[in-house]
TIMAR-274354 format. One record per residue (C-alpha): x negated, y negated, z negated; residue in three letters. Coordinates in steps of 0.2 Angstrom, whole numbers. Layout:
N
PT,X,Y,Z,ALA
...
***
This chain:
156
PT,-751,-636,-768,MET
PT,-754,-638,-788,ALA
PT,-774,-641,-784,ARG
PT,-768,-655,-772,ARG
PT,-757,-663,-786,ALA
PT,-770,-660,-799,ALA
PT,-782,-672,-787,ARG
PT,-770,-684,-787,GLY
PT,-769,-686,-767,ASN
PT,-787,-693,-766,ARG
PT,-797,-689,-750,LEU
PT,-814,-681,-755,ARG
PT,-817,-670,-739,SER
PT,-816,-675,-720,PHE
PT,-818,-666,-704,VAL
PT,-822,-674,-689,CYS
PT,-821,-663,-672,GLY
PT,-831,-670,-659,VAL
PT,-835,-664,-640,ASP
PT,-851,-674,-636,PHE
PT,-840,-685,-625,SER
PT,-839,-705,-626,ARG
PT,-822,-701,-631,HIS
PT,-827,-693,-647,SER
PT,-839,-707,-654,ARG
PT,-825,-719,-659,PRO
PT,-815,-703,-668,ALA
PT,-834,-701,-676,LEU
PT,-837,-722,-681,ARG
PT,-820,-721,-688,CYS
PT,-822,-706,-700,ALA
PT,-838,-713,-704,ALA
PT,-832,-729,-709,ALA
PT,-818,-720,-718,LEU
PT,-828,-707,-728,ALA
PT,-839,-722,-734,SER
PT,-823,-731,-741,VAL
PT,-817,-717,-749,ALA
PT,-832,-709,-755,GLY
PT,-827,-693,-746,ALA
PT,-839,-682,-740,ARG
PT,-840,-681,-720,LEU
PT,-842,-666,-708,THR
PT,-846,-666,-690,VAL
PT,-841,-652,-680,LEU
PT,-844,-646,-664,PHE
PT,-835,-629,-657,VAL
PT,-844,-620,-644,ASP
PT,-837,-611,-631,ASP
PT,-841,-592,-633,PRO
PT,-844,-590,-615,LEU
PT,-859,-601,-614,LEU
PT,-866,-594,-628,VAL
PT,-863,-577,-623,ALA
PT,-872,-583,-608,ALA
PT,-888,-590,-617,GLU
PT,-887,-575,-626,ALA
PT,-891,-565,-612,ARG
PT,-907,-576,-604,GLN
PT,-917,-570,-621,GLY
PT,-921,-559,-636,ARG
PT,-917,-571,-647,ASN
PT,-905,-581,-635,GLY
PT,-890,-583,-646,GLU
PT,-898,-591,-661,SER
PT,-910,-601,-651,ARG
PT,-895,-606,-641,GLY
PT,-887,-613,-659,ARG
PT,-902,-621,-666,ARG
PT,-902,-633,-648,LYS
PT,-882,-635,-651,THR
PT,-885,-641,-669,ARG
PT,-900,-652,-665,ALA
PT,-888,-659,-651,ALA
PT,-875,-663,-663,LEU
PT,-888,-671,-675,ALA
PT,-894,-682,-662,ARG
PT,-875,-687,-655,PHE
PT,-871,-690,-673,VAL
PT,-887,-702,-678,THR
PT,-885,-711,-658,THR
PT,-866,-715,-662,SER
PT,-866,-720,-679,LEU
PT,-883,-730,-676,LYS
PT,-894,-722,-687,GLY
PT,-881,-722,-700,ALA
PT,-879,-704,-705,ALA
PT,-885,-701,-721,ASP
PT,-874,-689,-730,GLY
PT,-865,-683,-715,VAL
PT,-867,-664,-713,ARG
PT,-866,-656,-696,CYS
PT,-858,-639,-693,ALA
PT,-856,-630,-676,THR
PT,-844,-613,-674,ALA
PT,-841,-604,-658,VAL
PT,-824,-600,-653,GLY
PT,-809,-611,-644,GLN
PT,-809,-628,-650,ALA
PT,-791,-631,-655,GLY
PT,-791,-615,-666,PRO
PT,-810,-617,-672,GLY
PT,-807,-633,-678,ILE
PT,-792,-627,-688,VAL
PT,-802,-614,-697,ARG
PT,-815,-621,-700,PHE
PT,-802,-635,-708,VAL
PT,-794,-621,-721,ARG
PT,-810,-614,-724,ARG
PT,-819,-631,-729,GLN
PT,-802,-635,-739,LYS
PT,-801,-651,-731,ALA
PT,-791,-666,-735,ASP
PT,-791,-675,-719,LEU
PT,-796,-671,-700,VAL
PT,-801,-686,-688,ILE
PT,-800,-680,-670,VAL
PT,-800,-692,-654,GLY
PT,-790,-690,-639,THR
PT,-794,-693,-622,ARG
PT,-779,-703,-618,GLY
PT,-770,-688,-605,ILE
PT,-752,-687,-608,GLY
PT,-738,-681,-600,GLY
PT,-739,-667,-587,ALA
PT,-758,-667,-589,ARG
PT,-758,-665,-606,ALA
PT,-746,-649,-604,LEU
PT,-755,-643,-589,LEU
PT,-772,-643,-597,PHE
PT,-766,-642,-615,GLY
PT,-776,-651,-628,SER
PT,-787,-650,-644,THR
PT,-779,-663,-654,THR
PT,-760,-658,-650,ASN
PT,-766,-639,-656,TYR
PT,-776,-647,-672,VAL
PT,-758,-657,-676,VAL
PT,-748,-643,-674,ARG
PT,-757,-630,-682,HIS
PT,-764,-639,-698,VAL
PT,-753,-644,-715,ARG
PT,-766,-659,-721,ILE
PT,-766,-677,-714,PRO
PT,-773,-679,-695,VAL
PT,-780,-697,-691,LEU
PT,-781,-696,-671,VAL
PT,-791,-708,-665,VAL
PT,-785,-715,-646,PRO
PT,-800,-717,-633,ALA
PT,-806,-735,-630,PRO
PT,-799,-742,-613,ARG
PT,-814,-744,-599,PRO
PT,-819,-760,-603,SER
PT,-822,-755,-622,ALA
PT,-835,-740,-618,LEU
***
């Protein structure tokens, strides 16, 4: 607690969780704009499904490392296209696991000051039945979380 108080509540490190969907693009754009204004470091994180990683690893001797390289390359392309090429200084990172817990672990390791995530706009019973990465993150991190809602269909 003293460390944060000594820093004077300045936001220096942001983490934006993405899933390559059109719904995570607005969150990424918002995170980049905020990081630019605040002079903060932005890390964009994709958490890969462990079953998919394991399946790729079985396809060849170096399947896991090849799969991770492909994921990192896809993430870099997603960031570049989402930010229309203005991705200078944005760091890309990947992790393996369930999305919510993976984001929370990464945020804690990075000692981030702000988490930015999107939402697909599902609520009520559907969110209860299918779970929600965003809900998990909001409930398990102890730093501010900015939730960027899904855009209206006409805005996509």
